[in-house]
C-alpha positions as a printed Julia matrix, in Angstrom:
207×3 Matrix{Float64}:
  -68.06   -3.88  -60.82
  -65.98   -4.1   -57.66
  -67.57   -6.07  -54.89
  -68.45   -4.3   -51.66
  -68.78   -0.85  -53.22
  -71.82    1.07  -52.02
  -72.53    3.93  -54.33
  -74.15    6.97  -52.71
  -75.1     5.19  -49.48
  -72.53    6.73  -47.17
  -73.95    9.24  -44.71
  -77.58    8.52  -45.54
  -80.1     7.33  -42.99
  -81.12    3.76  -43.81
  -84.86    3.44  -44.36
  -86.45    0.02  -44.03
  -89.97   -1.36  -43.72
  -89.6    -1.22  -39.93
  -89.11    2.54  -40.17
  -92.88    2.91  -40.58
  -93.51    1.63  -37.06
  -90.41    3.09  -35.41
  -90.88    6.75  -36.32
  -93.16    8.73  -34.03
  -95.8    11.23  -35.1
  -94.82   14.72  -36.14
  -96.88   17.71  -35.08
  -98.03   18.24  -38.68
  -99.37   14.67  -38.77
 -101.65   15.03  -35.76
 -104.61   16.23  -37.82
 -104.5    13.15  -40.06
 -104.07   10.96  -36.97
 -107.14   12.59  -35.42
 -109.19   11.92  -38.56
 -108.25    8.24  -38.38
 -109.24    8.16  -34.71
 -112.58    9.89  -35.26
 -113.56    8.7   -38.73
 -111.75    5.44  -39.37
 -112.99    1.95  -38.63
 -113.04    0.72  -35.04
 -109.98   -1.38  -35.8
 -108.07    1.57  -37.25
 -109.05    3.72  -34.3
 -107.79    1.21  -31.73
 -104.57    0.43  -33.58
 -103.42    3.98  -34.33
 -104.21    5.13  -30.79
 -102.27    2.24  -29.26
  -99.34    2.8   -31.64
  -99.09    6.46  -30.67
  -99.3     5.55  -26.97
  -96.52    3.02  -27.53
  -94.25    5.71  -29.0
  -95.18    8.19  -26.29
  -94.3     5.71  -23.54
  -90.9     5.27  -25.19
  -90.35    9.02  -25.06
  -91.38    9.19  -21.4
  -88.97    6.41  -20.47
  -86.1     8.11  -22.31
  -86.85   11.34  -20.48
  -86.05    9.66  -17.15
  -82.98    7.66  -18.17
  -79.38    8.8   -18.56
  -78.58    9.92  -22.12
  -78.39    6.91  -24.43
  -76.77    6.64  -27.84
  -78.96    5.46  -30.7
  -77.59    1.91  -30.6
  -78.23    1.77  -26.85
  -81.81    2.88  -27.41
  -82.31    0.2   -30.04
  -80.92   -2.43  -27.66
  -83.45   -1.3   -25.07
  -86.54   -0.84  -27.26
  -86.22   -2.45  -30.69
  -83.58   -5.16  -31.0
  -84.41   -8.85  -30.81
  -84.82   -9.73  -27.14
  -84.9    -6.08  -26.03
  -86.59   -5.72  -22.61
  -88.9    -2.86  -23.62
  -90.21   -3.91  -27.03
  -93.79   -4.46  -25.88
  -96.52   -2.13  -24.71
  -96.92   -4.05  -21.43
  -93.28   -3.65  -20.41
  -93.27    0.04  -21.39
  -96.35    0.69  -19.26
  -94.73   -0.96  -16.23
  -91.44    0.88  -16.72
  -93.18    4.24  -17.07
  -95.07    3.59  -13.84
  -91.85    2.63  -12.06
  -89.56    5.47  -13.11
  -91.92    8.33  -13.97
  -94.56    7.88  -11.28
  -97.5     7.14  -13.59
 -100.55    6.8   -11.33
 -102.43    3.51  -10.98
 -105.64    4.62  -12.79
 -103.6     5.53  -15.87
 -101.71    2.24  -15.7
 -104.99    0.33  -15.57
 -106.41    2.32  -18.49
 -103.26    1.68  -20.52
 -103.31   -2.04  -19.81
 -106.94   -2.17  -20.92
 -106.1    -0.26  -24.11
 -103.32   -2.78  -24.69
 -105.68   -5.75  -24.27
 -108.26   -4.22  -26.61
 -105.53   -3.38  -29.17
 -104.38   -6.99  -29.1
 -107.86   -8.3   -29.87
 -108.28   -5.91  -32.8
 -104.82   -6.79  -34.12
 -105.04  -10.58  -33.81
 -108.69  -11.58  -34.15
 -109.14  -13.5   -37.43
 -112.6   -12.0   -37.93
 -114.13   -8.54  -37.99
 -114.26   -7.02  -34.5
 -115.67   -3.67  -33.39
 -116.49   -1.82  -30.19
 -120.03   -3.22  -30.19
 -118.65   -6.68  -29.52
 -119.85   -7.58  -26.0
 -116.39   -8.65  -24.85
 -114.81   -5.36  -25.91
 -117.66   -3.15  -24.7
 -117.58   -5.01  -21.37
 -113.85   -4.33  -21.0
 -114.42   -0.64  -21.71
 -117.39   -0.41  -19.34
 -115.82   -2.28  -16.42
 -112.16   -1.22  -16.64
 -111.82    2.07  -18.52
 -115.03    3.99  -17.79
 -114.82    3.81  -13.96
 -111.33    5.31  -14.05
 -112.29    8.37  -16.06
 -112.43   11.76  -14.28
 -116.04   12.35  -15.41
 -119.0     9.92  -15.53
 -119.23    7.89  -18.71
 -122.71    6.46  -18.21
 -124.51    5.99  -21.53
 -121.48    6.93  -23.62
 -120.65    4.62  -26.53
 -117.7     2.27  -25.96
 -115.62    3.72  -28.77
 -116.11    7.26  -27.46
 -115.06    6.16  -23.96
 -112.0     4.4   -25.39
 -110.96    7.49  -27.36
 -111.6     9.88  -24.47
 -109.61    7.71  -22.06
 -106.77    7.46  -24.55
 -106.57   11.23  -24.99
 -106.7    11.88  -21.24
 -103.92    9.34  -20.73
 -101.82   10.74  -23.57
 -102.11   14.16  -21.98
 -100.68   12.74  -18.76
  -97.87   11.01  -20.65
  -97.0    14.22  -22.51
  -96.74   16.04  -19.2
  -94.57   13.33  -17.7
  -92.23   13.48  -20.69
  -92.0    17.26  -20.43
  -91.27   17.05  -16.69
  -88.41   14.65  -17.38
  -87.07   16.69  -20.31
  -86.96   19.85  -18.21
  -84.65   18.2   -15.7
  -81.93   17.58  -18.26
  -81.15   17.97  -21.98
  -83.12   15.82  -24.47
  -81.77   12.44  -25.56
  -79.64   12.24  -28.72
  -82.5    10.6   -30.62
  -83.92   10.65  -34.14
  -87.41   10.05  -32.75
  -89.6    12.82  -34.15
  -91.94   12.46  -31.17
  -89.44   14.47  -29.13
  -89.98   17.47  -31.37
  -93.74   17.12  -31.2
  -93.8    16.85  -27.41
  -91.52   19.87  -27.11
  -93.7    21.97  -29.42
  -97.01   21.14  -27.77
  -95.68   21.43  -24.23
  -96.82   25.0   -23.72
 -100.23   24.3   -25.27
 -101.32   21.61  -22.85
 -104.42   22.3   -20.71
 -104.61   21.3   -17.07
 -104.91   17.58  -16.5
 -108.16   16.12  -15.19
 -108.05   14.5   -11.76
 -108.16   10.7   -12.0
 -107.11    9.99   -8.43
 -110.62    9.46   -6.99
């Protein structure tokens, strides 16, 4: 067999283990995502919400940048040492270039902190943990557009995440309408485009 010959690989998209975390949700996957959010464990709920927010922030940022080739996007978001690999940096960039309001930024940073504890704690953690429920009560709940008194911590976390995702979707759509979409394989673009006309009015979080 001749060395260096790659049978049948030319022209095919390379799929690796990292593809699982780099591909955004499709519209037809939202129902399964919602079931994980509503019926999965507290850990699953926090992790899948934060992962979807992470992808959505990426889409918002791309909507406000000049068109980038795929390798340029990878250098910005995925490659080793890329400046926007983390949720924290994506939140700050979205605030800077897309005008994400301070209450949403604070909610997102709290979601990020809670996600980190679920992802890295070496023991079972849930929303009844006093440290997590305290974070939700003191940081997330006061920034919601409606009172959250007496609402369970997980329900507040989910509600805040959905309200914030709604704002991020709208920001992405606003950016996309100003110029053609990026040349990207990210399936989240298709989902945001399809749901754009279905979005309800955003709640007011400015007070």
